[in-house]
C-alpha positions as CSV (number, residue, x, y, z in Angstrom):
1,X,0.0,0.0,0.0
2,X,1.2,3.5,-0.9
3,X,1.9,6.1,1.8
4,X,-0.4,8.6,0.0
5,X,-3.2,6.1,0.1
6,X,-2.8,5.6,3.8
7,X,-2.7,9.3,4.5
8,X,-6.1,9.7,2.8
9,X,-7.7,6.9,4.8
10,X,-9.7,7.6,8.0
11,X,-8.6,6.3,11.4
12,X,-11.3,3.6,11.3
13,X,-10.1,2.4,7.9
14,X,-6.5,2.3,9.2
15,X,-7.5,0.4,12.3
16,X,-9.3,-2.2,10.1
17,X,-6.3,-2.5,7.9
18,X,-4.1,-2.9,11.0
19,X,-6.3,-5.7,12.3
20,X,-6.3,-7.6,9.0
21,X,-2.5,-7.2,8.6
22,X,-1.9,-8.6,12.1
23,X,-4.1,-11.6,11.2
24,X,-2.1,-12.0,8.0
25,X,1.2,-11.9,9.9
26,X,-0.1,-14.5,12.3
27,X,-1.1,-16.8,9.5
28,X,2.4,-16.4,7.8
29,X,4.1,-17.1,11.1
30,X,2.2,-20.3,11.6
31,X,2.9,-21.3,8.1
32,X,6.6,-20.7,8.6
33,X,6.7,-22.7,11.8
34,X,5.0,-25.7,10.1
35,X,7.3,-25.3,7.0
36,X,4.5,-24.3,4.7
37,X,5.7,-20.8,4.0
38,X,7.7,-20.7,0.8
39,X,7.9,-16.9,0.4
40,X,9.6,-15.8,3.6
41,X,9.8,-12.2,2.4
42,X,6.1,-11.9,3.2
43,X,6.9,-11.9,6.9
44,X,9.1,-8.8,6.5
45,X,6.7,-7.1,4.1
46,X,3.6,-7.5,6.4
47,X,5.6,-6.5,9.5
48,X,6.7,-3.3,7.7
49,X,3.1,-2.6,6.6
50,X,2.0,-2.9,10.2
51,X,4.6,-0.5,11.4
52,X,3.7,1.9,8.6
53,X,0.0,1.7,9.5
54,X,0.8,2.4,13.2
55,X,2.9,5.4,12.2
56,X,0.0,6.9,10.3
57,X,-2.4,6.2,13.2
58,X,0.0,8.0,15.6
59,X,0.3,10.9,13.1
60,X,-3.4,11.3,12.8
61,X,-3.8,11.1,16.6
62,X,-1.2,13.9,17.1
63,X,-3.0,16.0,14.5
64,X,-6.3,15.6,16.3
65,X,-4.7,16.7,19.6
66,X,-3.2,19.8,18.0
67,X,-6.5,20.7,16.4
68,X,-8.3,20.4,19.7
69,X,-5.9,22.8,21.4
């Protein structure tokens, strides 16, 4: 997902995306532990996506605090 796409999403959409990415990461970890995961790069990709989503959520939270003041 592109950074510009994430910036345009609402907090609710980002939270849903975070939840689905965390589920996806869990599935990939289970596949890796059972030897079924052939594309190990997916673990790194999904982990980075989760970090990126959390960064944008924090950014939006800071913006809302600044706007309230």
